C-alpha positions as CSV (number, residue, x, y, z in Angstrom):
1,M,96.5,-16.7,140.9
2,A,99.7,-16.2,138.9
3,K,100.3,-12.7,137.5
4,A,100.4,-12.3,133.8
5,Q,103.9,-12.0,132.4
6,I,105.0,-8.7,131.0
7,G,104.6,-8.6,127.2
8,T,102.0,-11.3,127.0
9,S,98.5,-10.6,125.5
10,K,96.9,-11.2,128.9
11,Y,99.2,-8.6,130.4
12,Q,98.3,-6.1,127.7
13,A,94.6,-6.8,128.2
14,K,94.8,-6.2,131.9
15,K,96.8,-3.0,131.3
16,L,94.2,-1.7,128.8
17,K,91.4,-2.5,131.2
18,A,93.1,-0.7,134.1
19,A,93.7,2.4,131.9
20,G,90.2,2.3,130.3
21,L,86.9,3.3,131.7
22,Q,85.8,1.4,134.8
23,K,82.2,0.9,135.9
24,L,80.7,4.3,136.8
25,K,79.0,3.1,139.9
26,Y,82.4,2.3,141.4
27,Y,83.6,5.9,141.2
28,C,83.7,8.2,144.2
29,Q,83.2,11.8,143.0
30,L,84.0,13.3,146.4
31,C,87.4,11.7,146.4
32,Q,87.7,11.5,142.6
33,K,88.8,7.9,142.9
34,Q,87.9,5.1,140.5
35,C,87.5,1.6,142.0
36,R,87.8,-1.5,139.9
37,D,85.1,-3.5,141.4
38,A,82.4,-3.6,144.1
39,N,84.9,-4.9,146.8
40,G,87.4,-2.1,146.1
41,F,84.6,0.5,146.2
42,K,83.3,-0.9,149.5
43,N,86.8,-0.7,151.0
44,H,87.2,2.8,149.7
45,L,84.0,4.0,151.4
46,A,85.2,2.6,154.7
47,S,88.7,4.2,154.3
48,P,89.8,6.9,156.7
49,S,90.3,9.4,153.9
50,H,86.8,9.0,152.6
51,M,85.2,9.0,156.0
52,G,87.1,12.1,157.0
53,R,85.7,14.0,153.9
54,I,82.2,12.8,154.7
55,S,82.6,14.0,158.4
56,N,83.8,17.4,157.3
57,I,80.9,17.9,154.9
58,Q,78.3,16.8,157.5
59,T,79.9,19.1,160.1
60,S,79.9,22.1,157.8
61,G,76.3,21.4,156.6
62,Q,77.4,21.6,152.9
63,A,76.0,18.3,151.8
64,K,73.1,19.7,149.9
65,T,75.2,22.5,148.4
66,L,77.8,20.0,147.2
67,V,75.1,17.9,145.5
68,D,73.6,21.0,143.9
69,T,77.1,22.0,142.6
70,Y,77.7,18.6,141.1
71,S,74.2,18.5,139.5
72,S,74.8,22.0,137.9
73,Q,78.2,21.0,136.6
74,F,76.9,17.7,135.2
75,Q,74.0,19.4,133.4
76,S,76.2,22.1,132.0
77,E,78.9,19.7,130.7
78,F,76.2,17.4,129.3
79,I,74.4,20.2,127.3
80,N,77.7,21.8,126.1
81,L,78.9,18.5,124.7
82,L,75.5,17.8,123.1
83,R,75.6,21.2,121.4
84,I,79.1,20.7,120.1
85,N,78.8,17.1,118.9
86,H,75.2,17.1,117.5
87,G,73.7,20.6,117.6
88,T,70.0,20.3,117.3
89,K,70.0,16.9,115.6
90,K,68.2,14.0,117.2
91,I,70.2,11.3,119.0
92,N,69.5,8.4,121.3
93,A,70.1,9.5,124.9
94,N,72.0,6.3,125.9
95,R,74.2,6.6,122.9
96,F,75.1,10.2,123.7
97,Y,75.7,9.4,127.3
98,Q,78.3,6.9,126.2
99,E,80.0,9.8,124.4
100,Y,79.8,12.0,127.5
101,I,81.5,9.5,129.9
102,Q,84.4,9.0,127.5
103,D,86.0,11.9,129.4
104,K,87.4,10.4,132.7
105,E,87.2,13.8,134.3
106,H,83.5,14.2,133.8
107,I,81.1,14.7,136.7
108,H,79.5,11.3,137.5
109,M,75.8,11.0,137.7
110,N,75.9,9.1,141.0
111,S,77.1,12.4,142.7
112,T,74.1,14.4,141.4
113,R,70.4,14.6,142.4
114,W,69.4,12.3,139.5
115,N,69.5,8.5,140.1
116,S,69.2,7.5,136.5
117,L,69.7,8.8,133.0
118,T,65.9,8.6,132.4
119,S,65.1,11.0,135.3
120,F,67.8,13.4,134.1
121,V,66.5,13.4,130.5
122,K,63.0,14.0,131.7
123,H,64.2,16.9,133.8
124,L,65.8,18.4,130.7
125,G,62.6,18.0,128.7
126,K,60.4,19.4,131.5
127,N,62.6,22.6,131.6
128,G,62.5,23.1,127.8
129,I,66.2,22.4,127.3
130,V,65.8,19.3,125.0
131,R,62.9,17.8,123.2
132,V,62.4,14.2,124.3
133,E,60.9,11.6,122.1
134,N,59.9,8.0,123.0
135,P,59.4,6.2,119.7
136,D,58.7,2.7,121.1
137,E,57.3,3.8,124.5
138,Q,60.3,2.4,126.4
139,E,62.0,4.7,128.9
140,F,65.4,3.2,128.3
141,N,65.3,4.1,124.6
142,L,64.6,7.9,124.8
143,E,65.7,10.2,122.0
144,I,66.7,13.8,122.6
145,R,67.1,16.9,120.5
146,L,68.7,20.1,121.8
147,I,66.3,23.0,121.6
148,D,67.8,26.2,120.0
149,Q,67.0,28.7,122.7
150,T,67.3,31.7,120.2
151,Q,64.7,30.1,117.8
152,Q,62.6,29.1,120.8
153,Q,62.5,32.7,122.1
154,V,61.6,34.0,118.7
155,K,58.8,31.4,118.4
156,E,57.5,32.2,121.9
157,S,57.5,35.9,121.2
158,R,55.6,35.4,117.9
159,E,53.1,33.2,119.6
160,K,52.6,35.8,122.4
161,E,52.1,38.6,119.8
162,M,49.5,36.4,118.0
163,K,47.7,35.7,121.2
164,D,47.7,39.4,122.2
165,D,46.3,40.3,118.7
166,E,43.6,37.6,119.0
167,E,42.6,38.8,122.5
168,L,42.4,42.4,121.3
169,N,40.2,41.4,118.3
170,I,37.9,39.5,120.6
171,K,37.6,42.5,122.9
172,L,36.9,44.9,120.1
173,L,34.2,42.5,118.7
174,N,32.6,42.2,122.1
175,D,32.5,46.0,122.5
176,Q,30.9,46.3,119.1
177,I,28.2,43.7,120.0
178,K,27.5,45.5,123.3
179,R,27.1,48.9,121.6
180,G,24.8,47.3,119.0
181,R,22.6,45.8,121.8
182,H,22.4,49.2,123.6
183,Q,21.4,51.0,120.5
184,E,18.8,48.3,119.7
185,E,17.3,48.5,123.2
186,G,17.2,52.3,123.0
187,A,15.2,52.2,119.8
188,R,12.6,49.9,121.3
189,V,11.8,52.3,124.2
190,T,8.3,54.0,123.8
191,P,8.3,57.7,124.8
192,P,6.0,58.5,127.8
193,P,2.6,60.0,126.9
194,P,2.1,63.8,127.4
195,V,0.7,64.9,130.8
196,L,-2.8,66.4,130.4
197,P,-4.4,68.9,132.9
198,T,-7.0,67.3,135.1
199,G,-8.9,70.5,136.4
200,P,-11.5,72.7,134.5
201,I,-10.1,74.9,131.8
202,K,-10.9,78.7,132.2
203,L,-11.1,80.9,129.1
204,S,-11.1,84.7,129.3
205,L,-12.9,86.6,126.5
206,K,-12.1,90.1,127.8
207,S,-9.6,92.0,125.8
208,K,-6.9,93.8,127.6
209,K,-7.2,97.6,127.7
210,K,-4.8,99.3,125.5
211,S,-2.6,101.6,127.5
212,T,-2.5,105.2,126.2
213,A,0.6,107.1,126.3
214,P,0.4,110.6,128.0
215,K,0.0,113.5,125.7
216,I,3.0,115.7,125.5
217,T,2.2,119.5,125.4
218,S,4.7,121.9,124.0
219,I,5.8,124.7,126.4
220,F,5.6,127.2,123.5
221,N,1.8,126.8,123.3
222,Q,1.3,128.1,126.8
């Protein structure tokens, strides 16, 4: 195939295509190399430079650590750009992802633990980072809205206080009901009858002798 001549529209189109964004699935995050097509990506994966990096990672046992690092960076960059560009406004996840990948230096998703944008968005929603909406019940058309963590913390604190107050009121009410039941049960208890003597009753009609005090005689009368 003949090469396009310099200055022609075909040459300019190829130049723009080479300078522009290529398919993300043909990007090697480890080597930070963008391949133009499937064949070029396949050749890169078999290249000595790529195989050498893979061997070093496997030998050092840092494969999982590397994936965790890429995943953390990807999430951090994604959320920061979402906060800067849209704040807490709602936006289609696919549309925003196109904004995110405009930066050629971004961390590519194929180097993270998530195998699709849908799984990543669900991860963010599950962890309370974004609010995920699915208007037409289609996973490829999810809408996201960044959650303001400050407002969220205030809301959670207020809900906790309301819950604590409600639990305290219920406890006080239960205590009052228990006391009322105890008082009611105490009022219904009949006092035991007096114990009467069973043997014969002896009555004494004799009066006790009055004790007489000894007569005191004056010593002057002697």
